[in-house]
KELO-572727 format. One line per 2 residues: number of its first residue (from 1); their letters; for each residue x, y, z of C-alpha. Coordinates in nm, 2 decimals, decimal comma, padded with zeros to 4 digits, always signed. Example, Ala and Ser with C-alpha at 12.3 -4.5 7.8 and 13.67 -1.06 7.14 Angstrom:
2
1) as) +01,23 -00,45 +00,78 | +01,37 -00,11 +00,71 $
//
This chain:
482
1) xx) +03,96 -00,92 +00,48 | +03,83 -00,57 +00,39 $
3) xx) +04,13 -00,52 +00,15 | +04,07 -00,86 -00,01 $
5) xx) +03,70 -00,79 -00,06 | +03,77 -00,44 -00,20 $
7) xx) +04,03 -00,59 -00,44 | +03,77 -00,84 -00,57 $
9) xx) +03,52 -00,57 -00,61 | +03,75 -00,35 -00,81 $
11) xx) +03,84 -00,65 -01,03 | +03,47 -00,70 -01,10 $
13) xx) +03,44 -00,33 -01,19 | +03,74 -00,35 -01,41 $
15) xx) +03,60 -00,65 -01,59 | +03,26 -00,48 -01,66 $
17) xx) +03,44 -00,15 -01,76 | +03,67 -00,33 -02,00 $
19) xx) +03,38 -00,51 -02,17 | +03,19 -00,19 -02,20 $
21) xx) +03,48 +00,00 -02,35 | +03,60 -00,27 -02,59 $
23) xx) +03,41 -00,48 -02,84 | +03,64 -00,77 -02,79 $
25) xx) +03,89 -00,86 -02,51 | +04,11 -01,16 -02,59 $
27) xx) +04,29 -01,31 -02,29 | +04,56 -01,56 -02,35 $
29) xx) +04,80 -01,75 -02,12 | +04,66 -01,64 -01,78 $
31) xx) +04,58 -02,00 -01,68 | +04,96 -02,05 -01,65 $
33) xx) +04,99 -01,79 -01,37 | +05,01 -01,98 -01,04 $
35) xx) +04,75 -01,88 -00,78 | +04,91 -01,97 -00,46 $
37) xx) +05,26 -01,84 -00,51 | +05,42 -01,49 -00,51 $
39) xx) +05,39 -01,35 -00,86 | +05,55 -01,03 -01,01 $
41) xx) +05,36 -00,91 -01,32 | +05,57 -00,70 -01,56 $
43) xx) +05,37 -00,53 -01,84 | +05,41 -00,28 -02,12 $
45) xx) +05,25 +00,06 -02,06 | +05,10 +00,19 -02,39 $
47) xx) +04,76 +00,31 -02,27 | +04,78 +00,49 -01,93 $
49) xx) +04,51 +00,41 -01,67 | +04,35 +00,16 -01,91 $
51) xx) +04,65 -00,08 -01,87 | +04,60 -00,17 -01,50 $
53) xx) +04,23 -00,20 -01,56 | +04,28 -00,46 -01,84 $
55) xx) +04,53 -00,65 -01,62 | +04,30 -00,66 -01,32 $
57) xx) +04,01 -00,77 -01,55 | +04,21 -01,05 -01,70 $
59) xx) +04,34 -01,17 -01,36 | +04,01 -01,15 -01,18 $
61) xx) +04,18 -00,99 -00,88 | +04,35 -00,66 -00,81 $
63) xx) +04,73 -00,68 -00,77 | +04,94 -00,43 -00,58 $
65) xx) +05,03 -00,20 -00,86 | +05,35 +00,01 -00,83 $
67) xx) +05,29 +00,35 -00,99 | +05,50 +00,67 -01,04 $
69) xx) +05,50 +00,89 -00,73 | +05,39 +01,20 -00,92 $
71) xx) +05,03 +01,06 -00,92 | +05,02 +01,14 -00,55 $
73) xx) +05,07 +01,51 -00,63 | +04,71 +01,52 -00,75 $
75) xx) +04,53 +01,56 -00,42 | +04,18 +01,46 -00,54 $
77) xx) +04,33 +01,13 -00,67 | +04,49 +01,03 -00,34 $
79) xx) +04,18 +00,86 -00,19 | +04,14 +00,65 -00,50 $
81) xx) +04,51 +00,56 -00,51 | +04,47 +00,45 -00,14 $
83) xx) +04,16 +00,25 -00,21 | +04,33 +00,07 -00,50 $
85) xx) +04,63 -00,01 -00,29 | +04,88 +00,15 -00,53 $
87) xx) +05,24 +00,18 -00,41 | +05,44 +00,49 -00,51 $
89) xx) +05,77 +00,45 -00,70 | +06,02 +00,75 -00,72 $
91) xx) +06,20 +00,81 -01,04 | +06,52 +01,01 -01,09 $
93) xx) +06,36 +01,24 -01,35 | +06,08 +01,34 -01,10 $
95) xx) +06,33 +01,52 -00,88 | +06,29 +01,28 -00,59 $
97) xx) +06,57 +01,06 -00,46 | +06,53 +00,70 -00,54 $
99) xx) +06,63 +00,63 -00,18 | +06,26 +00,68 -00,10 $
101) xx) +06,19 +00,36 -00,29 | +06,32 +00,16 +00,01 $
103) xx) +05,98 +00,18 +00,17 | +05,79 +00,11 -00,15 $
105) xx) +06,00 -00,20 -00,22 | +05,95 -00,31 +00,13 $
107) xx) +05,57 -00,30 +00,08 | +05,62 -00,50 -00,24 $
109) xx) +05,83 -00,75 -00,05 | +05,57 -00,80 +00,22 $
111) xx) +05,30 -00,86 -00,04 | +05,51 -01,12 -00,23 $
113) xx) +05,62 -01,29 +00,10 | +05,25 -01,35 +00,17 $
115) xx) +05,21 -01,52 -00,17 | +05,05 -01,21 -00,32 $
117) xx) +05,04 -01,05 -00,66 | +05,25 -00,74 -00,74 $
119) xx) +05,24 -00,56 -01,08 | +05,48 -00,30 -01,23 $
121) xx) +05,52 -00,13 -01,56 | +05,90 -00,15 -01,60 $
123) xx) +05,92 +00,12 -01,88 | +05,85 +00,37 -01,60 $
125) xx) +05,60 +00,58 -01,80 | +05,32 +00,55 -02,05 $
127) xx) +05,37 +00,64 -02,41 | +05,24 +00,62 -02,77 $
129) xx) +05,54 +00,45 -02,93 | +05,47 +00,11 -03,11 $
131) xx) +05,76 -00,05 -02,93 | +05,89 -00,10 -02,58 $
133) xx) +06,08 +00,19 -02,43 | +06,39 +00,14 -02,21 $
135) xx) +06,32 -00,12 -01,94 | +06,43 +00,01 -01,60 $
137) xx) +06,58 -00,19 -01,32 | +06,29 -00,15 -01,07 $
139) xx) +06,12 -00,48 -01,15 | +06,45 -00,67 -01,12 $
141) xx) +06,53 -00,50 -00,80 | +06,19 -00,58 -00,65 $
143) xx) +06,22 -00,95 -00,76 | +06,57 -00,99 -00,61 $
145) xx) +06,48 -00,81 -00,29 | +06,17 -01,03 -00,24 $
147) xx) +06,38 -01,34 -00,32 | +06,64 -01,25 -00,07 $
149) xx) +06,37 -01,18 +00,19 | +06,24 -01,53 +00,16 $
151) xx) +06,01 -01,54 -00,14 | +06,22 -01,81 -00,31 $
153) xx) +05,92 -01,96 -00,50 | +05,87 -01,62 -00,68 $
155) xx) +05,78 -01,62 -01,05 | +05,79 -01,33 -01,29 $
157) xx) +05,52 -01,32 -01,56 | +05,54 -01,08 -01,85 $
159) xx) +05,20 -00,95 -01,97 | +05,16 -00,79 -02,31 $
161) xx) +04,88 -00,54 -02,38 | +04,79 -00,49 -02,75 $
163) xx) +04,53 -00,23 -02,84 | +04,39 -00,24 -03,19 $
165) xx) +04,31 +00,13 -03,17 | +04,37 +00,34 -02,86 $
167) xx) +04,15 +00,63 -02,99 | +03,85 +00,45 -03,14 $
169) xx) +03,56 +00,35 -02,92 | +03,46 -00,02 -02,90 $
171) xx) +03,78 -00,15 -03,07 | +03,96 -00,47 -02,96 $
173) xx) +04,24 -00,55 -02,72 | +04,46 -00,85 -02,66 $
175) xx) +04,59 -00,93 -02,31 | +04,86 -01,20 -02,32 $
177) xx) +05,06 -01,36 -02,04 | +05,39 -01,52 -02,12 $
179) xx) +05,56 -01,82 -01,96 | +05,62 -01,78 -01,59 $
181) xx) +05,99 -01,72 -01,52 | +06,09 -01,93 -01,21 $
183) xx) +06,34 -01,73 -01,00 | +06,48 -02,02 -00,81 $
185) xx) +06,51 -02,26 -01,11 | +06,67 -02,00 -01,33 $
187) xx) +06,89 -01,83 -01,07 | +07,21 -01,93 -01,25 $
189) xx) +07,10 -01,72 -01,55 | +07,14 -01,39 -01,37 $
191) xx) +07,34 -01,45 -01,05 | +07,71 -01,54 -01,08 $
193) xx) +07,80 -01,83 -00,85 | +07,94 -01,71 -00,53 $
195) xx) +07,76 -01,37 -00,54 | +07,46 -01,26 -00,35 $
197) xx) +07,11 -01,31 -00,49 | +06,97 -00,97 -00,38 $
199) xx) +06,91 -00,62 -00,51 | +07,25 -00,50 -00,40 $
201) xx) +07,41 -00,72 -00,67 | +07,43 -00,48 -00,96 $
203) xx) +07,53 -00,74 -01,21 | +07,24 -00,96 -01,11 $
205) xx) +07,00 -00,66 -01,14 | +07,13 -00,58 -01,49 $
207) xx) +07,11 -00,94 -01,61 | +06,76 -00,99 -01,47 $
209) xx) +06,65 -00,67 -01,63 | +06,77 -00,80 -01,97 $
211) xx) +06,57 -01,12 -01,91 | +06,26 -00,92 -01,82 $
213) xx) +06,31 -00,72 -02,14 | +06,33 -01,03 -02,35 $
215) xx) +06,02 -01,18 -02,18 | +05,82 -00,87 -02,25 $
217) xx) +05,92 -00,85 -02,61 | +05,77 -01,20 -02,67 $
219) xx) +05,42 -01,08 -02,57 | +05,41 -00,70 -02,62 $
221) xx) +05,39 -00,50 -02,95 | +05,75 -00,42 -03,06 $
223) xx) +05,75 -00,26 -03,40 | +06,01 -00,01 -03,52 $
225) xx) +05,75 +00,25 -03,65 | +05,38 +00,31 -03,65 $
227) xx) +05,38 +00,26 -04,03 | +05,53 -00,09 -03,99 $
229) xx) +05,29 -00,17 -03,71 | +05,00 -00,10 -03,94 $
231) xx) +05,15 -00,27 -04,24 | +05,24 -00,60 -04,07 $
233) xx) +04,91 -00,62 -03,89 | +04,72 -00,55 -04,21 $
235) xx) +04,92 -00,80 -04,41 | +04,87 -01,06 -04,13 $
237) xx) +04,50 -01,00 -04,13 | +04,46 -01,04 -04,50 $
239) xx) +04,66 -01,36 -04,50 | +04,46 -01,51 -04,21 $
241) xx) +04,13 -01,40 -04,35 | +04,18 -01,64 -04,64 $
243) xx) +04,14 -01,93 -04,39 | +03,80 -01,80 -04,26 $
245) xx) +03,51 -02,01 -04,37 | +03,23 -01,75 -04,34 $
247) xx) +03,19 -01,39 -04,45 | +03,25 -01,11 -04,20 $
249) xx) +03,41 -01,34 -03,95 | +03,67 -01,15 -03,75 $
251) xx) +04,04 -01,26 -03,75 | +04,14 -01,32 -03,38 $
253) xx) +04,38 -01,06 -03,25 | +04,60 -01,32 -03,10 $
255) xx) +04,66 -01,50 -03,43 | +04,71 -01,17 -03,61 $
257) xx) +04,97 -01,05 -03,36 | +05,16 -01,38 -03,38 $
259) xx) +05,19 -01,35 -03,75 | +05,26 -00,97 -03,75 $
261) xx) +05,54 -01,02 -03,50 | +05,70 -01,29 -03,72 $
263) xx) +05,70 -01,04 -04,01 | +05,85 -00,77 -03,79 $
265) xx) +06,14 -01,00 -03,69 | +06,26 -01,04 -04,05 $
267) xx) +06,53 -00,83 -04,22 | +06,44 -00,48 -04,37 $
269) xx) +06,43 -00,60 -04,73 | +06,18 -00,87 -04,66 $
271) xx) +05,97 -00,64 -04,44 | +05,97 -00,37 -04,71 $
273) xx) +05,86 -00,62 -04,98 | +05,55 -00,72 -04,77 $
275) xx) +05,47 -00,35 -04,70 | +05,49 -00,27 -05,07 $
277) xx) +05,27 -00,56 -05,17 | +05,01 -00,45 -04,90 $
279) xx) +05,02 -00,09 -05,02 | +04,96 -00,20 -05,38 $
281) xx) +04,66 -00,41 -05,27 | +04,51 -00,15 -05,04 $
283) xx) +04,54 +00,11 -05,32 | +04,33 -00,12 -05,55 $
285) xx) +04,07 -00,17 -05,28 | +04,04 +00,20 -05,22 $
287) xx) +03,99 +00,27 -05,59 | +03,71 +00,02 -05,61 $
289) xx) +03,56 +00,14 -05,27 | +03,57 -00,20 -05,10 $
291) xx) +03,75 -00,35 -04,80 | +03,93 -00,69 -04,78 $
293) xx) +03,67 -00,83 -04,54 | +03,40 -00,74 -04,79 $
295) xx) +03,58 -00,92 -05,07 | +03,70 -01,24 -04,90 $
297) xx) +03,53 -01,46 -04,81 | +03,27 -01,38 -05,08 $
299) xx) +02,93 -01,27 -04,95 | +02,62 -01,43 -05,10 $
301) xx) +02,28 -01,25 -05,11 | +02,10 -01,52 -04,92 $
303) xx) +02,35 -01,49 -04,63 | +02,26 -01,12 -04,61 $
305) xx) +01,89 -01,20 -04,61 | +01,93 -01,45 -04,33 $
307) xx) +02,14 -01,21 -04,13 | +01,88 -00,95 -04,17 $
309) xx) +01,60 -01,18 -04,06 | +01,79 -01,29 -03,75 $
311) xx) +01,88 -00,93 -03,66 | +01,51 -00,83 -03,71 $
313) xx) +01,40 -01,10 -03,46 | +01,67 -00,98 -03,21 $
315) xx) +01,56 -00,63 -03,26 | +01,20 -00,70 -03,19 $
317) xx) +01,30 -00,88 -02,87 | +01,56 -00,64 -02,75 $
319) xx) +01,43 -00,31 -02,89 | +01,24 -00,20 -02,57 $
321) xx) +01,54 -00,27 -02,35 | +01,77 -00,10 -02,60 $
323) xx) +01,55 +00,22 -02,62 | +01,54 +00,23 -02,24 $
325) xx) +01,92 +00,17 -02,23 | +01,98 +00,45 -02,48 $
327) xx) +01,77 +00,70 -02,28 | +01,94 +00,60 -01,95 $
329) xx) +02,30 +00,62 -02,09 | +02,31 +00,88 -02,37 $
331) xx) +02,40 +01,17 -02,14 | +02,70 +01,01 -01,97 $
333) xx) +02,81 +00,87 -02,30 | +02,82 +01,22 -02,45 $
335) xx) +03,01 +01,35 -02,15 | +03,27 +01,07 -02,19 $
337) xx) +03,31 +01,15 -02,56 | +03,35 +01,52 -02,50 $
339) xx) +03,60 +01,45 -02,23 | +03,80 +01,22 -02,45 $
341) xx) +03,80 +01,48 -02,74 | +03,93 +01,75 -02,50 $
343) xx) +04,27 +01,58 -02,50 | +04,50 +01,54 -02,80 $
345) xx) +04,74 +01,26 -02,72 | +04,61 +00,91 -02,78 $
347) xx) +04,76 +00,76 -02,47 | +04,57 +01,02 -02,26 $
349) xx) +04,24 +00,98 -02,43 | +04,18 +00,63 -02,29 $
351) xx) +04,27 +00,74 -01,94 | +04,04 +01,03 -01,95 $
353) xx) +03,75 +00,83 -02,09 | +03,79 +00,55 -01,84 $
355) xx) +03,81 +00,78 -01,54 | +03,53 +01,00 -01,65 $
357) xx) +03,32 +00,70 -01,74 | +03,37 +00,54 -01,40 $
359) xx) +03,23 +00,85 -01,24 | +02,95 +00,97 -01,47 $
361) xx) +02,79 +00,64 -01,56 | +02,73 +00,51 -01,20 $
363) xx) +02,63 +00,86 -01,09 | +02,37 +00,89 -01,37 $
365) xx) +02,23 +00,55 -01,29 | +02,21 +00,64 -00,92 $
367) xx) +02,03 +00,97 -01,00 | +01,78 +00,78 -01,22 $
369) xx) +01,72 +00,52 -00,96 | +01,65 +00,78 -00,69 $
371) xx) +01,37 +00,95 -00,88 | +01,05 +00,75 -00,84 $
373) xx) +01,23 +00,42 -00,90 | +00,91 +00,22 -00,84 $
375) xx) +00,76 +00,35 -01,17 | +01,08 +00,44 -01,37 $
377) xx) +01,13 +00,10 -01,54 | +00,76 +00,04 -01,59 $
379) xx) +00,71 +00,39 -01,74 | +01,00 +00,35 -01,99 $
381) xx) +00,86 +00,02 -02,11 | +00,51 +00,15 -02,12 $
383) xx) +00,61 +00,44 -02,34 | +00,74 +00,20 -02,61 $
385) xx) +00,44 -00,03 -02,57 | +00,63 -00,33 -02,44 $
387) xx) +00,39 -00,61 -02,35 | +00,56 -00,69 -02,02 $
389) xx) +00,49 -00,34 -01,87 | +00,17 -00,47 -01,69 $
391) xx) +00,39 -00,72 -01,51 | +00,63 -00,45 -01,39 $
393) xx) +00,33 -00,25 -01,28 | +00,21 -00,53 -01,06 $
395) xx) +00,56 -00,60 -00,93 | +00,62 -00,24 -00,83 $
397) xx) +00,26 -00,13 -00,77 | +00,38 +00,23 -00,78 $
399) xx) +00,61 +00,18 -00,49 | +00,96 +00,30 -00,45 $
401) xx) +01,21 +00,18 -00,20 | +01,56 +00,04 -00,21 $
403) xx) +01,46 -00,28 -00,40 | +01,31 -00,09 -00,70 $
405) xx) +01,61 +00,16 -00,69 | +01,86 -00,13 -00,71 $
407) xx) +01,67 -00,29 -00,99 | +01,67 +00,03 -01,19 $
409) xx) +02,04 +00,09 -01,11 | +02,15 -00,25 -01,24 $
411) xx) +01,91 -00,25 -01,53 | +02,06 +00,07 -01,67 $
413) xx) +02,40 -00,08 -01,77 | +02,23 -00,40 -01,89 $
415) xx) +01,99 -00,21 -02,11 | +02,28 +00,00 -02,23 $
417) xx) +02,46 -00,31 -02,35 | +02,15 -00,41 -02,54 $
419) xx) +02,15 -00,07 -02,72 | +02,52 -00,11 -02,80 $
421) xx) +02,47 -00,46 -02,93 | +02,19 -00,37 -03,16 $
423) xx) +02,37 -00,07 -03,29 | +02,68 -00,27 -03,37 $
425) xx) +02,49 -00,55 -03,53 | +02,31 -00,31 -03,76 $
427) xx) +02,64 -00,15 -03,85 | +02,78 -00,49 -03,94 $
429) xx) +02,48 -00,57 -04,16 | +02,51 -00,23 -04,34 $
431) xx) +02,88 -00,31 -04,41 | +02,80 -00,66 -04,54 $
433) xx) +02,52 -00,53 -04,76 | +02,73 -00,24 -04,90 $
435) xx) +03,02 -00,48 -04,96 | +02,80 -00,72 -05,15 $
437) xx) +02,66 -00,43 -05,36 | +03,01 -00,29 -05,45 $
439) xx) +03,15 -00,63 -05,53 | +02,85 -00,71 -05,75 $
441) xx) +02,86 -00,38 -05,94 | +03,24 -00,39 -05,99 $
443) xx) +03,29 -00,75 -06,09 | +03,51 -00,65 -06,39 $
445) xx) +03,77 -00,50 -06,16 | +03,79 -00,79 -05,91 $
447) xx) +04,03 -01,02 -06,10 | +04,31 -00,77 -06,07 $
449) xx) +04,24 -00,72 -05,71 | +04,24 -01,09 -05,64 $
451) xx) +04,57 -01,13 -05,82 | +04,73 -00,86 -05,60 $
453) xx) +04,58 -01,02 -05,29 | +04,71 -01,37 -05,38 $
455) xx) +05,06 -01,22 -05,43 | +05,05 -01,05 -05,09 $
457) xx) +04,94 -01,37 -04,92 | +05,21 -01,57 -05,10 $
459) xx) +05,47 -01,31 -05,00 | +05,36 -01,33 -04,63 $
461) xx) +05,39 -01,71 -04,64 | +05,73 -01,70 -04,80 $
463) xx) +05,87 -01,44 -04,55 | +05,73 -01,60 -04,23 $
465) xx) +05,84 -01,95 -04,33 | +06,19 -01,84 -04,42 $
467) xx) +06,46 -01,87 -04,15 | +06,57 -01,54 -03,99 $
469) xx) +06,89 -01,39 -04,12 | +06,94 -01,13 -03,85 $
471) xx) +06,79 -00,99 -03,54 | +06,60 -00,67 -03,62 $
473) xx) +06,43 -00,57 -03,29 | +06,69 -00,65 -03,02 $
475) xx) +06,68 -00,50 -02,68 | +06,88 -00,19 -02,77 $
477) xx) +06,80 +00,02 -02,47 | +07,05 -00,02 -02,17 $
479) xx) +06,90 -00,08 -01,83 | +06,88 +00,22 -01,62 $
481) xx) +06,77 +00,30 -01,27 | +06,41 +00,30 -01,16 $
//
């Protein structure tokens, strides 16, 4: 019971943290995951500690994550690893014998036999490559071991994590679950008739690993190079933006990734043609000083005025809360930024920011709440002449206590969200206004840009609607031990 409650609590924390760190979190396909059956989640591992946070937030519960055993060498981390219920996995390159995994796999078996949820990153490590690394055999071995132990209704679900930008703050992320793979129904695909369906069957382990690899490639980013990743996503976004009915609407990440993956699956000559068209178009945009979302759909002056009026009304209503939120959160926000800037690799930045943020933000709110909490909120609102401050004065009447402290503690993140929201909306308004100004003052140069844009969109449509001539991103890495 305690473990179940703590798992739910950590899932809630993960949900709040993910929405605070990212401007948009798209979740697709998770309704297909059965709730009362054993489920093995297999996911790509592109962003360190952020990856399990996003999975837990999307699931709404904390699965038993299998993590590399080297994490347990960090002594201060051990209590947190225990609280999160992580299970260590020993890899050959860590200098530990994989025989130690017998106990770890047994724990995974027990969780699955109870109809639980187990998650593993079968690449074995986190990385900055734009494609899946070698898929190891650990996930297949766990699935076969649990199946042989009695979890015959086990399903395997691939989860793809796509980050728009792992370095930038408040970017976007897509969390996508694939079709559940039924172990019992698909047994003939990876177990030869007459052989054992367990983890001692090496042929079955190899075949199931290949299936897991294919399942993951359907939902995870899988581009040959970072340049191609950026080119195909950019081309897909330009093409899809033509369908948007209102200026500054954002192309959903899911639709963009679907189209970008189609482009990546085509032969090199077709991929190169799309990349060249995009480079030509982007060069023209840069020379004019405008971006595609400022050009299409066209922005009218009256829409800018109405947007400004709506934002002004929102600002008047939320400004007091936003100011209070800024004051309460500026110090931990700066600490998180400095901590992230202290590391160089993109895959580590997200981990450091999340871990530091999970400590310094609640600690700051707790410290604020303990100092004269009865008057804290009223004082903040009174400083900025908010008309409701007399109400808070009556409510608190200068008293402290746990009630006022809790109110301040939970008000701090809410007010912080108000500050972030207003800041982002003003930023959007500034971009819209600047885009309208640039487009208006460079009308003579727009026809050439629009011609290049139309050529790019047409090329994307031709390539994605053409039949595939060859497989370009096959599972080229052989399965190896966990």
